[in-house]
C-alpha positions as YAML, in Angstrom:
chain: A
units: angstrom
residues:
- id: 1
  name: ASP
  ca: [49.89, 19.68, -80.22]
- id: 2
  name: GLN
  ca: [51.45, 21.73, -77.44]
- id: 3
  name: SER
  ca: [50.93, 25.42, -76.88]
- id: 4
  name: CYS
  ca: [54.01, 27.34, -76.17]
- id: 5
  name: PHE
  ca: [54.63, 30.87, -75.04]
- id: 6
  name: GLU
  ca: [57.61, 33.10, -75.06]
- id: 7
  name: ILE
  ca: [59.01, 34.91, -72.00]
- id: 8
  name: THR
  ca: [60.81, 38.11, -72.65]
- id: 9
  name: LEU
  ca: [63.26, 39.51, -70.13]
- id: 10
  name: PHE
  ca: [63.29, 43.23, -69.50]
- id: 11
  name: GLN
  ca: [66.26, 45.18, -68.41]
- id: 12
  name: ASN
  ca: [65.27, 45.18, -64.72]
- id: 13
  name: ALA
  ca: [63.60, 41.80, -64.71]
- id: 14
  name: ASP
  ca: [65.84, 40.46, -62.03]
- id: 15
  name: LYS
  ca: [65.10, 43.18, -59.47]
- id: 16
  name: GLU
  ca: [63.35, 40.72, -57.15]
- id: 17
  name: ASN
  ca: [66.50, 38.68, -56.95]
- id: 18
  name: ARG
  ca: [68.89, 41.47, -56.09]
- id: 19
  name: PRO
  ca: [70.02, 41.85, -52.51]
- id: 20
  name: ILE
  ca: [68.55, 44.86, -50.78]
- id: 21
  name: ALA
  ca: [70.84, 47.00, -48.71]
- id: 22
  name: THR
  ca: [69.25, 47.02, -45.26]
- id: 23
  name: PRO
  ca: [70.72, 47.57, -41.84]
- id: 24
  name: PRO
  ca: [71.17, 44.48, -39.67]
- id: 25
  name: LEU
  ca: [67.89, 43.43, -38.14]
- id: 26
  name: GLU
  ca: [69.26, 43.50, -34.59]
- id: 27
  name: THR
  ca: [70.47, 47.08, -34.98]
- id: 28
  name: SER
  ca: [67.21, 48.40, -36.32]
- id: 29
  name: LEU
  ca: [65.24, 46.63, -33.61]
- id: 30
  name: ALA
  ca: [67.62, 48.02, -30.97]
- id: 31
  name: GLU
  ca: [67.16, 51.51, -32.41]
- id: 32
  name: GLU
  ca: [63.37, 51.11, -32.45]
- id: 33
  name: LEU
  ca: [63.43, 49.85, -28.85]
- id: 34
  name: SER
  ca: [65.56, 52.77, -27.80]
- id: 35
  name: ALA
  ca: [63.23, 55.25, -29.52]
- id: 36
  name: ILE
  ca: [60.18, 53.68, -27.89]
- id: 37
  name: LYS
  ca: [61.88, 53.81, -24.48]
- id: 38
  name: GLN
  ca: [62.69, 57.48, -24.97]
- id: 39
  name: LYS
  ca: [59.09, 58.19, -26.05]
- id: 40
  name: LEU
  ca: [57.73, 56.37, -22.97]
- id: 41
  name: GLU
  ca: [60.09, 58.36, -20.72]
- id: 42
  name: ARG
  ca: [58.88, 61.64, -22.34]
- id: 43
  name: LEU
  ca: [55.28, 60.56, -21.88]
- id: 44
  name: ARG
  ca: [55.97, 59.64, -18.27]
- id: 45
  name: THR
  ca: [57.51, 63.01, -17.51]
- id: 46
  name: ASP
  ca: [54.70, 64.83, -19.33]
- id: 47
  name: LYS
  ca: [52.21, 62.87, -17.26]
- id: 48
  name: GLU
  ca: [53.96, 63.84, -14.05]
- id: 49
  name: LYS
  ca: [54.03, 67.52, -15.05]
- id: 50
  name: THR
  ca: [50.32, 67.40, -15.99]
- id: 51
  name: GLU
  ca: [49.36, 65.75, -12.74]
- id: 52
  name: LYS
  ca: [51.37, 68.32, -10.74]
- id: 53
  name: MET
  ca: [49.71, 71.15, -12.68]
- id: 54
  name: LEU
  ca: [46.24, 69.65, -12.05]
- id: 55
  name: LYS
  ca: [46.95, 69.30, -8.30]
- id: 56
  name: ASP
  ca: [48.11, 72.96, -8.14]
- id: 57
  name: ARG
  ca: [44.98, 74.11, -9.95]
- id: 58
  name: GLU
  ca: [42.78, 71.97, -7.71]
- id: 59
  name: ALA
  ca: [44.44, 73.47, -4.64]
- id: 60
  name: LEU
  ca: [43.89, 76.96, -6.02]
- id: 61
  name: LEU
  ca: [40.22, 76.20, -6.76]
- id: 62
  name: ASP
  ca: [39.75, 74.79, -3.24]
- id: 63
  name: GLU
  ca: [41.24, 78.00, -1.79]
- id: 64
  name: LYS
  ca: [38.98, 80.21, -3.91]
- id: 65
  name: MET
  ca: [35.94, 78.08, -2.94]
- id: 66
  name: LYS
  ca: [36.78, 78.52, 0.75]
- id: 67
  name: GLU
  ca: [37.08, 82.30, 0.27]
- id: 68
  name: MET
  ca: [33.71, 82.40, -1.48]
- id: 69
  name: GLU
  ca: [32.09, 80.36, 1.33]
- id: 70
  name: GLU
  ca: [33.55, 82.77, 3.94]
- id: 71
  name: LYS
  ca: [32.28, 85.75, 1.98]
- id: 72
  name: SER
  ca: [28.88, 84.14, 1.65]
- id: 73
  name: GLU
  ca: [28.77, 83.51, 5.46]
- id: 74
  name: ILE
  ca: [29.79, 87.11, 6.16]
- id: 75
  name: GLN
  ca: [27.14, 88.45, 3.73]
- id: 76
  name: LYS
  ca: [24.56, 86.19, 5.38]
- id: 77
  name: ASN
  ca: [25.42, 87.49, 8.85]
- id: 78
  name: LEU
  ca: [25.28, 91.07, 7.61]
- id: 79
  name: GLU
  ca: [21.82, 90.47, 6.12]
- id: 80
  name: ILE
  ca: [20.66, 89.05, 9.44]
- id: 81
  name: GLN
  ca: [21.98, 92.14, 11.26]
- id: 82
  name: VAL
  ca: [20.26, 94.44, 8.79]
- id: 83
  name: ASP
  ca: [16.95, 92.64, 9.26]
- id: 84
  name: ARG
  ca: [17.18, 93.15, 13.03]
...
C-alpha cells in the first residue's frame, strides 16, 4: 500500500527556472568599484578641506589668545602702577 500525492502546477510555477535579466557581473563590479573610488575621492577632498578649516580656526584662536594675554599683561602693569 503506497501513499501518493498529486502535484499541481500553477501558472507561474516555473519562475525559478526562468533566466533573470541581469547586467554582466564584470560590468556591475566595475561600476561599483568606480562608484566606491569616486566616493573615496570625495571623502579625501572633504577631509582635506576640513583639516584646512580646522588649522585656520586654530591659528585664529592662537592669535586671539595672544591678544588676550597681552591685554592681561597690560592690565596687570596698569594695576601695579595704580597701586604705587
